[in-house]
N, C-alpha and C positions, 0 to 999 in steps of 0.2 A: 504494500500500500504506500502511495506517495505521501510526502509530508502534507501536501494540500488536502488529500483525501482524509488523512488522520485528523487534521484540524477541522474539516467539515463535519466528520462523524461525531466529534466531541460536541459540536454545537447544533446538531440537526434538529433539536427540539425547539429551537427558537422560532421556526416558521411552520405553520400548519396548513397554510394555503398560499399559493403563489399566483398572483394575477399579473398577466403580461400583455402589453400592447403588441401589435403585430408589425405594422409597417415601420421600418427604421429601427425596430427593436429586436425582432426575431429574424426578419428578412430585410434585404437591402432595398427592394422596390417599394414604391407606393402602389400597391396592387390594384387599387380601384382605377387610377388613371393609366396605369401601365397596360391593363387589359384593353382600354379604349385605344391606346397607341397601337397595339398589335392587331386588333380585330375590327376597329371602327374607322379610324382615319386620323391623319395628322392634324387637321383643323380642329376636330373635336377634342383630341388630346391636348392641344395647346390651351383650349378653354378650360379643360378640367385641371390641367397642371397649374394654371394661373390661380384658380380659385382655391385649390388645395394648398398651394404655397401660402396664400393669405391666411388660410385657416390654421396651418401649423405654426405660423408666426403670431397668431392671436389677433389678426386684423379682420377676420371674417369668422362668423360662428360656424359650428359644425352643421347646424340645420341649414344655414344659408348656402354652404358649399354643396350639400347633397341636393338641395332644391335645384341648383343649376345643373349638377352632374347627372341627375336621374335620366333625363331625356337623351343624354349623350351615350348612355349605355345600351339604348334600344337596338336590338338585332344581334347582340353577342349571343352565340349559341351556347347551349349547355355543354356541348363538346369543347368549345373554345374555353369556357370557364374552368372545366376540369383539367384539360390538357395544359392550360397555362400553369396550373399548380404542379402538374406532373413533370413538365419539361422546361419551364422558364423561370420558376421561382429560384432566387439565389438567397440561400440562408446566410445569416451573419456567421462569421467564423466562431466556432465553439458551440454552435446551436445544438448539435447532437450530443456533445458532452454535457451540456447544460440540462437538456431534458432527460438524458439518461441518469444523471445524478439525482435529479428530483424524483424520478421514478424509482430509483434504487432505494431512496430513503422514504418512500411512500408519502411524498409531499405533492398533493394534487396541483396540477398546473391548469389554470383556466385562461384562455385567450380572451382578453377584454379589449376589444378593438372596434373602431368605426368601420372596419372592413366588412366584407360580406360573408354571410353564413356559408354559401356555396364554397368559398375559398377555404374556410376552416374545415368543413366536412372533408374536402379533398386532402388537406394537410394531415388530418387525423388518419385517414386511410393510408396515406403514404408513409408516415413515420410510426404509426401504431396508435390505435384508439386508446390503448391503455396508458399511453404517455401524455395524452392531453385530455384532461377530465371533461372539459366542455367549453362552451362559447358564450360570450356576452357581446352583442353587437348589432349590426344592421342587416337588413334582409333585402337583397336584390331579387325581385320577383321574376319568375320565368313562366311563360305560358306557350301553348301550342301556337306556332306562327306569330309569336310576340303579342298575342291577343290577351289583354288584361282579363277578359271574361273567361279565359281558359287557364287561369293561373293555377300552377301546381300548389298543393298544400305543402307545408314545410317538411312534413314527414315523407312525402312522396319525393321531394327534391333530395333529401338525405339518402333515401333508399336508392335512387338512381345513381347518385355519386358512388355509393358503396358498390353497386353492381358493376360500375365501370372499371373498378379496380380488381374485382374478384372473378368477373365473368368474361372470358376472352371473346365471346360472341358480341359483347357490347360495342366493340370497335366497329362492327358492321351494322349496328342498329341505327337506322336513319332517324329515329325519334330524337336522338341526341342532337341532330342537326335541325329538326323542325321546332324543337323547344328552344325558345329564345327569350332573352331579357325583354320585358315589356316596357321598360323605362320607368317603372315604379320602384321606389325604394322605401320600405317601411322602416322607420327609425326606432331602433332599440336604444341608441345613444344619440340624443339630439343636442346635447351640450356637454361641457366638461364635467359638470356635477353629476350627470347621469351615470358616468363610469363608477363613481363612488356608490351611489344609491343602488345600482344594479349589482355591484359586487357584494354589497352587504346583504341584499336580497338573495343572491345566489348562495352565499355562505350560509345563510339561515335555512335555505331550502335543502341544501345537500349536506351541510355539516352543522346541524342544529346545536346551538350552544357555544359555537366558536366565538371567542372574543376577538375584536379587531386588532388587539395587540399581537395576535399570532398571524396576522395577514401581512404580506408584502405585495407591493405593486411596483412594476417597472415600466418606464416609458421614455420617449425621446423628445417630444415636442409639447407645445402648449395644450394639445388635446389631452395630455396626461397630467397637466399641472394640478388640477383639483384633486385627482386621485392620489398623487404623490404627497401633496401637503396634508390632505385630510386624513389619510390612513396614518401618517406619522403623528398627527395631532391626537389621534385616538390611541396611540401607543404602539402602532405597527411600524413597518419600515417602508418608506417611500424611496424609490431608486430612480435617479435620472441616469440613463445610460445612452451613449451615443447622442448626447443631448445637444440641441441647437442653442444659439445665443439667447433667444427669447425666453426659453425655459430656464436657462441658467440665471438670467437677470431676475426673472420672476421669483424663483426659489430663494435666491440670496436676499431679495427684498423682503419676502414674507418671513423668512427665518429670523430676520432682525427684529420683528415685531410680534411674532406669534409664540404661543406656548406650545412647544413640541414635546409631547410625552414620550414619543418613540424616537425614531432616527430618520434622518435624511442622508442618503448615500448618493454621491455623485461620482460616476465612473466613466471617463472617456468622453471628451468632446467629440462632436460629430466628425467622423472621418471613415474612410473605407477599410481601415485596418483594425477596428475595434474587435474585441473578442469576448464572447459571453462568459468564458471561463474566468475572466478578470472580475466579473460581478460576484461570482462565488468566492473568489479569493478575498476581495475587498469586504464582502459582506461578513464572512465568518472570522476574518482577522480584524474587523473593525477599522480597516484602513480607510481614510478619507471620510469618516463618518462625522456628520454635523449633529451634535447633541445640544438640546436646549432644555 
């Protein structure tokens, strides 16, 4: 066992539930706009990229961003959405070590992201459903020939994603091409505070009695600002990882005037060489922890 693994094992009881953003935290891409780039068109991607940039910097709300982006997704096929995850998704370095460690220590990981459920279903099938407990986020709706009146129920969407991974005949099933994004996005996370509220609701539903002090949340932009600060205020651990300047400035400002019962951990300013293993190292060694 490595020195790091020994240190982690000694401290494993500090976290009972790990909540993580997706885009920029577990994967390099901004998945919602990247699918538009690949499967819709450059003009639509430029519009989506612009509004999401404003949202991650805190100058546009999450709800405003998705109100604009919804119609830009129309026509993405279910096959597109699944194969995007299978073949195009680029995981942050250390991703597999990170989720493997949490799994080995029986620390449930929930993806808490404004990304789409179809993406998370595909990631779970790809890396192992046992390694990602569940999902909190938004719902890109799919219907036959992009018709909102023919929208799939969420359980049907998840079933079709699972079948695509386990049934070789699915590659030839034309329904994956006829079922397309309708342009409708149902918001599970409409603002920054919703990440906190939905996380606490999820914890209560699946882990009844868990205290927020045993929860950690990790994210990279202003979309995670409330979850990081509020979880830390409740005694848990808020982690800024691969963080942008706006999030850094926000957290430093709030930490100077808030009572933080838990901890704020800042690991790695935004760059292409960040590694999720450094989060585990810093977390359990209390490196770069901001206590108040």
